[in-house]
C-alpha positions as CSV (number, residue, x, y, z in Angstrom):
1,M,-22.3,-45.1,46.3
2,A,-24.2,-47.7,44.3
3,L,-22.5,-50.4,42.3
4,G,-19.0,-49.6,43.6
5,A,-18.8,-46.1,42.2
6,R,-16.3,-43.9,44.1
7,G,-16.2,-40.1,43.9
8,T,-13.0,-38.1,44.0
9,T,-12.2,-34.4,44.3
10,E,-8.7,-34.4,42.9
11,L,-7.3,-35.7,39.6
12,T,-4.6,-37.7,41.4
13,Q,-7.3,-39.4,43.4
14,F,-9.3,-40.1,40.3
15,V,-6.4,-41.7,38.5
16,A,-5.3,-43.7,41.5
17,A,-8.9,-45.1,41.9
18,L,-9.0,-46.6,38.5
19,D,-8.0,-50.2,37.7
20,R,-5.0,-50.7,35.5
21,P,-4.6,-50.4,32.6
22,R,-6.7,-47.2,32.9
23,H,-9.0,-46.0,30.1
24,I,-10.0,-42.4,30.6
25,W,-12.7,-40.9,28.4
26,L,-12.7,-37.1,28.3
27,M,-15.9,-35.2,27.7
28,T,-14.6,-31.6,27.8
29,P,-14.8,-28.5,25.6
30,V,-11.9,-28.4,23.1
31,A,-10.3,-25.5,24.8
32,A,-9.9,-27.6,28.0
33,V,-8.2,-30.7,26.4
34,D,-4.6,-29.5,26.4
35,P,-4.7,-28.0,30.0
36,L,-6.3,-31.3,31.2
37,L,-3.7,-33.4,29.4
38,E,-0.9,-31.3,30.9
39,Q,-2.2,-32.4,34.3
40,L,-3.2,-35.9,33.4
41,V,-0.4,-37.3,31.3
42,P,2.2,-37.2,34.2
43,L,-0.1,-39.4,36.3
44,L,-0.4,-42.1,33.6
45,E,1.5,-45.3,33.0
46,A,2.6,-47.0,29.7
47,D,-0.6,-49.1,29.2
48,D,-3.1,-46.3,30.0
49,T,-5.3,-44.7,27.4
50,V,-6.9,-41.3,27.1
51,I,-9.9,-41.0,24.7
52,D,-11.2,-37.6,23.6
53,G,-15.0,-37.9,23.2
54,G,-15.7,-34.2,23.6
55,E,-17.0,-31.6,21.3
56,L,-15.7,-31.1,17.8
57,A,-14.3,-27.6,17.1
58,L,-12.3,-26.6,14.1
59,P,-9.5,-26.1,14.1
60,R,-8.7,-28.6,16.8
61,R,-5.5,-27.7,18.7
62,H,-4.7,-30.8,20.6
63,P,-3.8,-33.3,17.7
64,A,-0.6,-31.2,17.1
65,S,0.1,-30.9,20.8
66,P,3.5,-32.4,21.9
67,L,1.6,-34.0,24.8
68,A,-0.6,-36.0,22.4
69,R,2.1,-36.9,19.8
70,S,5.0,-38.4,21.7
71,P,6.2,-42.0,21.2
72,G,3.8,-44.4,22.8
73,D,1.3,-41.6,23.4
74,P,-1.8,-42.6,25.3
75,F,-4.1,-40.3,23.4
76,M,-6.8,-40.9,20.8
77,S,-9.7,-38.9,19.6
78,I,-13.0,-40.1,18.3
79,V,-14.0,-36.7,16.9
80,E,-11.3,-36.1,14.4
């Protein structure tokens, strides 16, 4: 692939392919954020960051999610 881009087919491969610290920008429908975080968070390390850049829907479920509100949580949203 051009300019060093690498494709993956599994989330574990995707996370492993990123340079550390990892900054992962999600562009998913609001209903998919929590299920994706459930899979993604266990693969992350302390300095990694997850950014929600997806669609805005009210009410948003994930800001109250225990996955997104633990000490040192890696999650931020730009659409609050």
